[in-house]
C-alpha positions as a Python dict, from the first residue, in 0.01 Angstrom:
ca = {
    (1, 'X'): (0, 0, 0),
    (2, 'X'): (-93, 342, 131),
    (3, 'X'): (-271, 181, 428),
    (4, 'X'): (39, -18, 519),
    (5, 'X'): (252, 297, 496),
    (6, 'X'): (12, 485, 727),
    (7, 'X'): (22, 203, 981),
    (8, 'X'): (404, 194, 978),
    (9, 'X'): (429, 571, 1019),
    (10, 'X'): (174, 557, 1302),
    (11, 'X'): (392, 317, 1500),
    (12, 'X'): (718, 493, 1412),
    (13, 'X'): (581, 827, 1531),
    (14, 'X'): (441, 664, 1843),
    (15, 'X'): (774, 508, 1939),
    (16, 'X'): (959, 830, 1860),
    (17, 'X'): (736, 1029, 2096),
    (18, 'X'): (773, 785, 2388),
    (19, 'X'): (952, 885, 2704),
    (20, 'X'): (849, 640, 2976),
    (21, 'X'): (768, 376, 2717),
    (22, 'X'): (1130, 349, 2608),
    (23, 'X'): (1234, 263, 2960),
    (24, 'X'): (958, 4, 2988),
    (25, 'X'): (1054, -152, 2653),
    (26, 'X'): (1416, -167, 2768),
    (27, 'X'): (1307, -353, 3083),
    (28, 'X'): (1096, -595, 2879),
    (29, 'X'): (1384, -666, 2639),
    (30, 'X'): (1626, -714, 2928),
    (31, 'X'): (1389, -963, 3091),
    (32, 'X'): (1351, -1154, 2765),
    (33, 'X'): (1727, -1168, 2726),
    (34, 'X'): (1765, -1302, 3079),
    (35, 'X'): (1493, -1562, 3029),
    (36, 'X'): (1610, -1694, 2695),
    (37, 'X'): (1987, -1653, 2711),
    (38, 'X'): (2103, -1668, 3071),
    (39, 'X'): (1854, -1915, 3217),
    (40, 'X'): (1897, -2145, 2918),
    (41, 'X'): (2265, -2181, 2999),
    (42, 'X'): (2200, -2289, 3356),
    (43, 'X'): (1878, -2490, 3342),
    (44, 'X'): (1872, -2642, 2995),
    (45, 'X'): (2201, -2815, 2918),
    (46, 'X'): (2269, -2943, 2566),
    (47, 'X'): (2224, -3317, 2610),
    (48, 'X'): (2303, -3397, 2247),
    (49, 'X'): (2641, -3222, 2233),
    (50, 'X'): (2928, -3448, 2137),
    (51, 'X'): (2710, -3738, 2021),
    (52, 'X'): (2698, -3887, 1675),
    (53, 'X'): (2380, -3878, 1467),
    (54, 'X'): (2265, -4232, 1561),
    (55, 'X'): (2333, -4162, 1929),
    (56, 'X'): (2136, -3837, 1906),
    (57, 'X'): (1845, -4020, 1744),
    (58, 'X'): (1849, -4287, 2015),
    (59, 'X'): (1861, -4023, 2289),
    (60, 'X'): (1567, -3830, 2141),
    (61, 'X'): (1365, -4153, 2097),
    (62, 'X'): (1437, -4247, 2457),
    (63, 'X'): (1327, -3905, 2587),
    (64, 'X'): (1007, -3908, 2380),
    (65, 'X'): (897, -4264, 2445),
    (66, 'X'): (1055, -4337, 2782),
    (67, 'X'): (1195, -4669, 2661),
}
């Protein structure tokens, strides 16, 4: 337990002392948000929205098997 506490404090102190690193982490988080939230809206439409459960199952089967 003491080892885990030392590891946590090591990282907490490291992030607290960052100056340039905070800016870089902000850029990384912004890029992840853009990739997963914004691009998903435009390039990955929800094909199963508005379909009943049997229709969803048929659509998934069709996409997986190509039948």
